[in-house]
GUDOGU-881407 format. One line per 8 residues: their letters; for each residue x, y, z of N, C-alpha, C, O. Coordinates in Angstrom, 1 decimal. Example, Ala and Ser with C-alpha at 12.3 -4.5 7.8 and 13.67 -1.06 7.14 Angstrom:
BEGIN
as	13.2:-5.7:7.8:12.3:-4.5:7.8:13.2:-3.3:7.8:14.2:-3.3:8.5; 12.8:-2.2:7.1:13.7:-1.1:7.1:12.9:0.0:7.9:13.4:1.1:8.0
END
This chain:
BEGIN
xxxxxxxx	22.1:-2.8:-82.4:21.4:-3.2:-81.9:20.9:-2.6:-81.2:21.5:-1.6:-80.7; 19.5:-2.8:-81.0:18.3:-1.5:-80.3:18.8:-2.1:-78.5:19.0:-3.2:-78.2; 18.7:-0.9:-77.5:19.2:-1.1:-76.2:18.4:-2.4:-75.5:18.7:-3.4:-74.8; 17.2:-1.8:-76.0:16.1:-2.9:-75.5:16.3:-4.4:-75.7:15.6:-5.2:-75.1; 17.3:-5.0:-76.6:17.8:-6.3:-76.7:18.8:-6.8:-75.7:19.2:-7.9:-75.8; 19.3:-5.8:-74.5:20.3:-6.2:-74.0:19.5:-7.0:-72.7:19.9:-7.9:-71.9; 18.2:-6.1:-72.8:17.6:-5.8:-71.1:16.6:-7.5:-71.1:16.1:-7.9:-72.2; 16.5:-8.3:-69.7:16.0:-9.3:-69.9:15.0:-8.9:-68.5:15.3:-8.1:-67.6
xxxxxxxx	13.6:-9.8:-68.6:12.3:-8.9:-68.0:12.9:-9.6:-66.2:12.6:-9.2:-65.1; 13.7:-10.8:-66.6:13.4:-11.3:-65.4:14.5:-10.5:-64.3:14.7:-10.7:-63.1; 15.4:-9.2:-65.2:16.4:-8.7:-64.1:15.8:-6.8:-63.9:16.5:-5.9:-63.4; 14.2:-6.9:-64.5:13.9:-5.8:-63.6:13.0:-6.1:-62.9:12.4:-7.2:-63.1; 12.7:-5.2:-61.5:11.6:-5.2:-60.6:10.7:-3.8:-61.0:11.1:-2.7:-61.6; 10.0:-4.0:-60.7:8.7:-2.8:-61.4:8.4:-2.4:-59.8:8.4:-1.2:-59.7; 8.3:-2.8:-59.0:8.1:-2.2:-57.4:8.8:-2.7:-56.5:8.5:-3.7:-55.8; 9.9:-1.9:-56.4:10.7:-1.7:-55.3:10.6:-1.5:-54.0:10.1:-0.4:-53.6
xxxxxxxx	11.0:-2.2:-53.3:10.8:-2.1:-51.9:11.8:-1.0:-51.2:11.4:0.0:-50.5; 12.8:-1.2:-51.5:13.8:0.0:-51.2:13.4:1.1:-51.2:12.6:1.5:-52.0; 14.4:2.0:-49.8:13.8:3.3:-49.6:15.3:4.2:-50.1:15.3:5.5:-50.0; 16.2:3.7:-50.5:17.8:4.2:-50.3:18.0:3.8:-51.7:17.2:2.9:-52.2; 19.1:4.4:-52.4:20.0:3.7:-53.6:20.8:2.3:-53.3:20.8:1.3:-53.9; 21.4:2.6:-52.0:22.0:1.3:-51.7:20.9:0.2:-51.5:20.9:-0.8:-52.2; 20.1:0.5:-50.6:19.1:-0.9:-50.5:18.4:-1.2:-52.2:18.0:-2.4:-52.5; 18.4:-0.5:-52.8:17.8:-0.9:-54.5:18.9:-1.6:-54.7:18.8:-2.8:-54.4
xxxxxxxx	20.2:-1.2:-55.1:21.5:-2.0:-55.3:21.7:-3.3:-55.0:22.3:-4.1:-55.7; 20.9:-3.5:-53.3:21.5:-4.9:-52.9:20.1:-5.4:-53.5:20.3:-6.5:-53.8; 19.0:-5.3:-53.7:17.9:-5.6:-54.2:17.9:-6.1:-55.3:17.5:-7.2:-55.6; 18.5:-5.0:-56.5:18.6:-5.7:-57.8:19.7:-6.8:-57.6:19.5:-7.8:-58.3; 20.8:-6.9:-56.9:21.7:-8.0:-56.5:20.9:-9.2:-56.8:21.1:-10.0:-57.6; 19.7:-9.2:-55.7:19.2:-10.3:-55.3:18.7:-11.0:-56.6:18.7:-12.3:-56.5; 18.1:-10.5:-58.2:17.7:-11.1:-58.9:18.6:-12.0:-59.5:18.3:-13.1:-59.9; 20.0:-11.3:-59.6:20.7:-12.5:-60.1:21.3:-13.8:-59.3:21.4:-15.0:-59.8
xxxxxxxx	21.8:-13.4:-58.2:22.0:-14.2:-57.0:20.4:-15.1:-56.9:20.4:-16.3:-56.4; 19.4:-14.7:-57.2:18.5:-15.7:-57.5:18.2:-17.0:-58.6:17.7:-18.1:-58.5; 18.8:-16.0:-59.8:19.2:-16.8:-60.8:20.0:-18.1:-60.4:19.8:-19.1:-61.2; 20.8:-18.3:-59.7:22.1:-18.8:-59.1:23.1:-18.2:-59.8:24.0:-19.0:-59.8; 23.4:-17.2:-60.4:25.1:-16.9:-61.0:25.6:-16.9:-59.9:25.2:-16.2:-58.9; 26.6:-17.6:-60.0:28.3:-17.4:-58.9:29.1:-16.3:-59.0:30.2:-16.3:-59.5; 28.3:-15.3:-58.4:29.1:-13.9:-58.1:29.9:-14.2:-56.8:29.7:-15.2:-56.0; 30.8:-13.1:-56.6:31.5:-12.6:-55.2:30.7:-11.4:-55.1:31.2:-10.4:-55.7
xxxxxxxx	29.4:-11.4:-54.5:28.4:-10.2:-54.7:29.1:-9.5:-53.4:28.7:-8.3:-53.5; 30.0:-9.7:-51.9:30.5:-8.3:-51.7:31.5:-7.6:-52.4:32.0:-6.4:-52.3; 31.8:-8.7:-53.3:33.1:-7.4:-54.0:32.3:-7.0:-55.0:32.7:-5.9:-55.4; 31.5:-7.4:-55.6:30.3:-6.5:-56.4:30.1:-5.1:-55.8:30.5:-3.9:-56.1; 29.4:-5.6:-54.9:28.5:-4.4:-54.1:29.9:-3.7:-53.8:29.7:-2.6:-54.2; 31.1:-3.7:-53.3:32.1:-2.8:-52.8:32.5:-2.1:-54.1:32.9:-1.0:-53.9; 32.5:-2.4:-55.1:32.8:-1.7:-56.7:32.1:-0.8:-57.1:32.6:0.2:-57.6; 30.4:-0.9:-57.0:29.5:-0.2:-57.1:29.8:1.3:-55.7:30.2:2.4:-55.9
xxxxxxxx	29.6:0.8:-54.7:30.0:1.7:-53.6:31.2:2.7:-54.3:31.1:3.9:-54.3; 32.5:1.8:-54.8:34.0:2.6:-54.8:33.2:3.3:-55.8:33.7:4.4:-55.6; 32.4:3.6:-56.6:32.0:4.0:-57.9:31.4:5.5:-57.6:31.8:6.6:-57.9; 30.3:5.0:-56.8:29.3:6.1:-56.2:30.2:7.2:-55.3:30.1:8.4:-55.2; 31.4:6.2:-54.4:32.5:7.5:-54.0:32.9:8.6:-54.9:32.9:9.8:-54.6; 33.2:8.1:-55.8:34.2:8.8:-57.2:33.0:10.2:-57.6:33.3:11.4:-57.7; 31.6:9.5:-57.6:30.7:10.8:-58.2:29.4:9.8:-58.2:29.2:8.6:-58.7; 28.5:10.7:-57.3:26.9:10.4:-57.2:26.8:9.8:-58.7:27.3:10.4:-59.6
xxxxxxxx	25.9:8.5:-58.8:25.4:8.4:-60.2:23.9:8.6:-60.2:23.4:8.1:-61.2; 23.4:9.0:-59.7:21.8:9.8:-59.5:21.8:10.9:-60.8:22.3:11.9:-60.3; 21.6:11.0:-61.7:21.3:11.4:-63.1:20.4:12.7:-62.9:20.5:13.7:-63.6; 19.6:12.5:-62.1:18.6:13.6:-62.2:17.3:13.3:-63.3:17.5:12.3:-64.1; 15.9:14.1:-63.4:14.9:13.4:-64.3:14.9:12.0:-63.2:14.8:11.1:-64.0; 14.9:11.6:-62.3:14.3:10.6:-61.4:14.9:9.2:-62.4:14.2:8.2:-62.5; 16.0:9.4:-62.8:16.8:7.9:-62.6:18.2:8.4:-61.9:18.5:9.4:-61.4; 18.6:7.2:-62.2:20.1:7.2:-61.2:20.7:5.6:-61.8:19.9:4.7:-61.9
xxxxxxxx	22.4:5.7:-62.1:23.1:4.6:-63.0:24.2:4.3:-62.7:25.2:4.4:-63.5; 24.0:3.5:-60.7:25.1:3.3:-60.3:25.6:2.2:-61.4:24.7:1.6:-62.1; 26.9:1.7:-61.6:27.8:1.2:-62.4:28.8:0.5:-61.7:28.7:0.5:-60.5; 29.7:-0.1:-62.2:30.9:-0.6:-62.1:31.4:-1.9:-62.9:30.9:-3.0:-63.2; 32.6:-1.1:-63.2:33.5:-2.0:-64.1:34.5:-3.1:-62.9:35.3:-2.7:-62.0; 34.2:-4.4:-63.2:34.6:-5.5:-62.0:35.2:-6.8:-62.6:34.6:-7.5:-63.5; 36.2:-7.1:-62.0:37.0:-8.6:-62.6:35.7:-9.6:-62.3:35.5:-10.6:-63.0; 35.0:-9.2:-61.2:33.9:-9.8:-60.1:32.9:-10.5:-61.1:32.3:-11.5:-60.7
xxxxxxxx	32.5:-10.2:-62.5:31.7:-10.5:-63.4:32.2:-10.8:-64.5:33.2:-10.2:-64.9; 31.8:-12.0:-65.4:32.1:-12.0:-66.3:31.5:-11.8:-67.9:32.0:-12.2:-68.9; 30.3:-10.9:-67.7:29.6:-10.6:-68.8:28.9:-9.3:-67.8:29.2:-8.9:-66.7; 28.1:-9.0:-68.8:27.7:-7.2:-68.5:26.0:-7.5:-68.5:25.3:-8.0:-69.4; 25.6:-6.8:-66.8:24.6:-7.5:-66.4:23.6:-5.9:-66.4:24.0:-4.9:-65.8; 22.4:-6.0:-67.1:21.7:-5.0:-66.4:20.1:-4.9:-65.6:18.9:-5.0:-66.0; 20.4:-4.7:-64.6:19.4:-4.5:-63.8:18.4:-3.4:-63.7:19.1:-2.4:-64.0; 17.0:-3.0:-63.5:16.7:-2.5:-63.6:15.2:-2.3:-62.4:14.4:-3.2:-62.3
xxxxxxxx	15.1:-1.1:-61.6:14.1:-1.5:-60.6:13.6:-0.1:-60.6:14.3:0.9:-60.6; 11.8:-0.1:-60.5:11.7:1.1:-60.0:10.7:1.6:-58.9:9.8:0.8:-58.6; 10.6:2.6:-58.5:10.7:2.8:-57.0:9.1:3.9:-57.1:9.3:5.0:-57.6; 8.0:3.6:-56.7:6.8:4.3:-56.6:7.2:5.8:-55.7:6.8:6.9:-56.0; 7.9:5.4:-54.7:8.1:6.4:-53.9:9.0:7.5:-54.1:9.0:8.7:-53.9; 10.0:6.5:-54.5:11.1:7.6:-54.9:11.9:7.3:-53.8:11.5:6.9:-52.7; 13.1:7.3:-54.1:14.4:6.7:-53.0:14.8:8.2:-52.4:14.6:9.3:-52.9; 15.4:7.8:-51.2:15.9:9.0:-50.5:17.4:9.3:-51.1:18.0:8.4:-51.7
xxxxxxxx	17.8:10.5:-50.9:18.9:10.7:-50.8:18.8:12.1:-52.1:17.8:12.5:-52.7; 20.4:12.6:-52.1:20.6:13.8:-53.2:20.4:13.8:-54.3:20.7:12.7:-54.7; 19.9:14.5:-55.3:19.9:14.5:-56.9:20.2:16.2:-57.5:20.2:17.3:-56.9; 20.2:15.8:-58.6:20.7:17.3:-59.0:20.0:18.1:-59.1:20.3:19.3:-59.2; 18.7:17.5:-59.1:17.2:18.5:-59.7:16.5:18.4:-58.7:15.5:19.1:-58.7; 16.8:17.5:-57.5:16.2:17.3:-56.4:14.9:16.7:-56.7:14.0:16.9:-55.9; 14.6:15.9:-57.8:13.3:14.7:-58.4:14.0:13.7:-57.8:15.2:13.5:-58.1; 13.3:13.0:-56.8:14.0:11.7:-56.1:14.0:10.5:-57.6:13.4:10.5:-58.7
xxxxxxxx	15.1:9.7:-56.9:15.1:8.3:-57.9:14.1:7.5:-58.1:13.7:6.9:-57.2; 13.8:7.5:-58.7:12.4:6.1:-59.1:13.1:5.4:-60.2:12.3:4.4:-60.4; 13.7:5.3:-60.8:14.3:4.5:-61.4:15.9:4.3:-61.4:16.7:5.2:-61.3; 16.3:3.0:-61.6:17.6:2.3:-61.1:17.9:2.0:-62.1:17.0:1.4:-62.7; 19.0:2.3:-62.8:19.5:1.1:-63.5:21.1:0.9:-63.1:21.9:1.8:-63.0; 21.5:-0.3:-62.9:22.6:-1.1:-62.3:23.5:-1.6:-63.4:23.1:-2.7:-63.9; 24.3:-1.4:-63.8:25.2:-1.9:-64.9:26.6:-2.2:-64.2:27.2:-1.5:-63.5; 26.8:-3.6:-64.6:28.0:-4.5:-63.9:28.9:-4.9:-65.2:28.1:-5.6:-65.8
xxxxxxxx	29.8:-4.9:-65.6:30.5:-5.3:-66.4:32.2:-5.7:-66.4:33.1:-5.1:-66.0; 32.2:-6.9:-66.9:33.6:-7.3:-66.8:34.8:-6.0:-67.2:34.7:-5.4:-68.2; 35.9:-5.6:-66.2:36.6:-4.4:-66.9:37.5:-4.6:-67.8:38.6:-4.0:-67.8; 37.4:-5.6:-68.5:37.7:-5.9:-69.9:36.8:-5.1:-71.5:37.1:-4.9:-72.7; 35.7:-4.9:-70.8:34.6:-4.5:-71.5:34.6:-2.8:-71.3:34.8:-2.0:-70.4; 34.3:-2.6:-72.5:34.3:-0.6:-72.7:33.7:-0.2:-73.1:33.0:0.6:-72.6; 33.5:-0.6:-74.4:32.8:-0.2:-75.4:31.1:-0.3:-75.3:30.3:0.7:-75.5; 30.8:-1.6:-75.0:29.3:-2.0:-75.0:29.1:-1.2:-73.6:28.5:-0.1:-73.5
xxxxxxxx	29.4:-1.7:-72.7:29.2:-0.5:-71.3:28.6:0.5:-71.5:27.5:0.8:-71.2; 29.9:1.4:-72.1:29.8:3.1:-72.2:28.5:3.5:-72.7:27.8:4.4:-72.2; 28.5:2.5:-74.0:27.3:2.9:-74.9:26.1:2.3:-74.7:25.2:2.7:-75.4; 25.8:1.3:-73.9:24.5:0.9:-72.6:24.4:2.1:-71.5:23.2:2.5:-71.3; 25.3:2.7:-70.9:25.0:3.5:-69.7:24.6:5.2:-70.6:23.9:6.1:-70.1; 25.3:5.3:-72.0:24.7:6.6:-72.5:23.5:6.5:-73.0:22.8:7.4:-72.8; 22.8:5.0:-73.8:21.8:4.6:-74.3:20.4:5.0:-73.1:19.3:5.5:-73.3; 21.2:4.5:-71.9:19.8:4.6:-70.8:19.8:5.9:-70.4:18.8:6.6:-70.2
xxxxxxxx	21.1:6.2:-70.3:20.7:7.9:-70.1:19.9:9.1:-71.1:19.4:10.2:-70.8; 19.9:8.3:-72.2:19.5:9.2:-73.6:18.4:9.0:-72.8:18.0:10.0:-72.2; 17.6:7.5:-72.6:16.3:7.5:-72.7:15.6:7.8:-71.8:14.4:7.9:-71.7; 16.9:8.4:-70.5:16.0:8.9:-69.2:15.9:10.4:-69.3:15.3:11.1:-68.5; 16.6:10.9:-70.5:16.5:12.2:-70.6:15.3:12.7:-71.9:15.3:13.8:-72.4; 14.3:11.6:-72.4:13.3:11.7:-73.1:11.8:12.4:-72.1:11.1:11.6:-71.4; 11.5:13.4:-72.2:10.9:14.2:-71.9:9.1:13.1:-71.8:8.6:12.6:-72.8; 8.6:13.1:-70.6:7.9:12.0:-70.4:8.1:10.6:-69.9:7.1:10.1:-69.4
xxxxxxxx	9.2:10.1:-70.0:9.6:8.9:-69.8:9.4:8.2:-68.3:9.1:7.0:-67.9; 9.6:9.0:-67.8:9.4:9.0:-66.3:7.8:8.8:-65.9:7.6:7.9:-65.2; 7.1:9.4:-66.2:6.0:8.9:-66.3:5.3:8.1:-67.0:4.1:7.9:-66.8; 6.1:7.6:-67.9:5.3:6.4:-68.6:6.0:5.3:-68.0:5.2:4.4:-67.9; 7.3:5.0:-67.5:7.8:4.2:-66.6:6.7:4.0:-65.1:6.4:2.9:-64.7; 6.3:5.0:-64.7:5.4:5.4:-63.5:4.4:4.3:-63.6:4.2:3.4:-62.7; 3.9:4.4:-64.6:2.5:3.8:-65.2:2.7:2.0:-66.0:1.9:1.3:-66.6; 3.9:1.9:-65.5:4.5:0.3:-66.2:3.8:-0.5:-64.7:4.1:-0.3:-63.6
xxxxxxxx	2.8:-1.7:-65.3:3.2:-2.7:-64.2:3.4:-3.8:-64.2:3.0:-4.6:-63.4; 4.3:-4.3:-65.5:5.2:-5.8:-65.7:6.4:-5.1:-66.6:6.5:-4.1:-67.2; 7.2:-6.1:-66.3:8.5:-5.6:-66.6:8.7:-6.0:-68.3:9.8:-5.9:-68.9; 7.7:-6.5:-68.9:7.5:-6.6:-69.9:7.2:-5.3:-71.0:7.5:-5.3:-72.2; 6.5:-4.3:-70.3:5.9:-3.4:-70.5:7.2:-2.2:-70.4:7.2:-1.2:-71.2; 8.2:-2.5:-69.4:9.4:-1.7:-69.4:10.1:-1.7:-70.6:10.4:-0.8:-71.3; 10.5:-2.8:-70.7:11.3:-3.2:-72.1:10.7:-2.7:-73.2:11.3:-1.9:-73.9; 9.2:-3.0:-73.5:8.7:-2.4:-74.9:8.5:-1.0:-75.0:8.3:-0.4:-76.1
xxxxxxxx	8.6:-0.4:-74.0:8.5:1.3:-73.5:10.1:1.6:-74.1:10.4:2.6:-74.7; 11.0:0.4:-73.7:12.6:1.7:-74.1:13.0:0.9:-75.6:13.9:1.4:-76.3; 12.3:-0.4:-76.1:12.5:-0.6:-77.2:11.3:0.8:-78.4:11.5:1.2:-79.5; 10.6:1.0:-77.9:9.7:1.7:-78.8:10.3:3.4:-79.2:9.9:4.2:-80.0; 11.6:3.4:-78.1:12.5:4.4:-78.0:13.4:4.5:-79.4:13.5:5.3:-80.3; 13.8:3.2:-79.3:14.2:3.2:-80.8:16.1:3.6:-80.6:16.8:3.9:-81.5; 16.4:3.5:-79.4:17.8:3.7:-79.0:18.8:2.6:-79.6:18.3:1.5:-79.9; 20.1:2.8:-79.7:20.9:1.5:-80.4:21.9:1.9:-79.9:22.2:3.1:-79.7
xxx	22.6:0.8:-79.8:24.5:0.7:-79.3:24.8:-0.4:-80.1:23.9:-1.1:-80.6; 26.6:-0.4:-80.5:27.3:-1.0:-81.2:27.3:-1.8:-80.1:27.3:-1.5:-78.9; 27.5:-3.1:-80.8:27.9:-4.5:-79.7:29.3:-4.6:-80.0:30.0:-5.5:-79.4
END
């Protein structure tokens, strides 16, 4: 299945207001909160923070992939935010994070979660994709950009 098929336009923010990764994660969580998804958001946020403490998920190339496997969620959530300014914080290559991909999954799901994370990282490594993302004006354009990359995951 194409990676893009897992994405939902309503879970993408093209103009993040956040200035830090922590603020971006909270802003992205607001997307599913506004959908009316009943989650323990404090527990979800703490799971993501705990993962960040183990290892910084700023990947380089302008991308970060904060994630958590937690029983606080019942399905896979992929939330993507784009920051025109770049987020504050340390990155491996000193390029500010402009694209943050937040993945949340139940602790019982491993394969799809890892393949999705890997697929998004693969997309982030493709030369020129950061510039293309920065030119996107609507969530549907970002989904199309990822679809055009033909990255697949096994479900």
